[in-house]
C-alpha positions, 0 to 999 in steps of 0.5 A, a space after each residue: 500499499 502506498 501511503 499518501 497525503 495531499 496539500 492544496 489550499 482549495 478544499 474542493 480539490 482535496 475532496 476530489 483527490 480524496 474521492 479519486 484515491 478511494 477508487 485506487 486500491 493501492 493508494 491510501 490517502 491518510 491526511 489532506 491539508 490546506 495549510 503548508 505549515 501543517 502538512 510540513 509539520 506532519 511530514 517531519 514526524 510521519 514520512 509518506 510514499 507519495 505527496 499530491 502537491 498543489 503548485 500555486 498556493 498563497 503562502 508558499 509555492 508547491 515547488 519550494 515546499 517540495 525542495 524543503 521536504 525533510 525525506 525523499 518522497 514521490 510527488 505528483 504535482 497538481 495545478 490549474 497552470 500548465 506553465 509550471 509543468 517543466 519546473 515540476 518535471 525538473 524536480 523529478 516529479 513522477 507526474 503533473 496533473 491538471 485541474 479539474 482532475 479526471 479519473 483517467 488522468 489521475 489513474 495514469 499518474 498513480 500507475 506511474 507511482 505504482 511502477 516506481 514504488 515497486 522499483 524502489 522496494 523490490 528485492 529488499 533482501 538483496 539491497 544494501 546500505 553503505 554506512 561510514 563507521 570506524 573509518 570504513 564503509 560498512 556494508 549492511 543488508 537492509 533485510 538484516 537490520 533489526 532496529 536503529 537507536 538514536 544517541 545524539 548525533 550517533 546511531 546504533 544500527 542493531 543488525 541480525 547476526 552481526 555486530 552492532 554498527 555505530 555511525 555518526 549520522 541523524 535519524 533523518 539521514 538514515 530514514 532517507 536511505 531506508 525503504 519506507 515500506 519496511 521501516 517506521 519511527 516509533 520513537 524520537 530515538 528508535 526506528 524499527 524494521 516492521 518484518 522484524 516485529 515479533 509482538 506489540 504489547 502495552 506500547 512496547 515493540 518486541 524484536 528478539 530480546 529487545 523491548 522498544 517504546 512507542 511514544 505517543 507522538 508516533 503511535 497513530 502512524 505506527 499502528 496505522 502501518 501495522 494495521 495496513 500490513 495485516 490487511 495486505 497479508 
């Protein structure tokens, strides 16, 4: 399931996008926003896979908003002004759809997202991270990562059947390298691998012998991700 939000200063456009997303079974439109600052605040805490983004907004242009995103996110630009198309594609937008939206054009755009999403997340067990630690580049199989612990400016990457790797890196930076479908932040100081979770009880994630707390700030997004995985089984 592709997690998405939409930002548009016009509430009717958001209603149309919601109705269109409801007709596509692989896109979950989790929230809509008509204020850029609220959308950015949400994204800093809850990264998504896809952003439907209006370009012509009064407080900030969609182009500038996209440039300031804290995480790598696929984007479909939406606008009534075709002259913005070239600049949108220069930012590697997946697509650009004109208002008023039609179901056929919307479907064409999200099919492109679906293709790109599959490409980014396929064969996760064969993908690796190269992390600089101990004056070396260490190759870490993504599928073997259990969880990541943040300690000020350092991270402890806990890995199955391998020594923990300590790296000078931020939580934001490591999230940008990880596939969003397999990892989620559950606490200011913890990112967990969803496939490695053995059970969740009393706001505690159990991975092997480790007990990782779920903070109130991240609980809603975590439970939504877990419930989505259950539905897809």
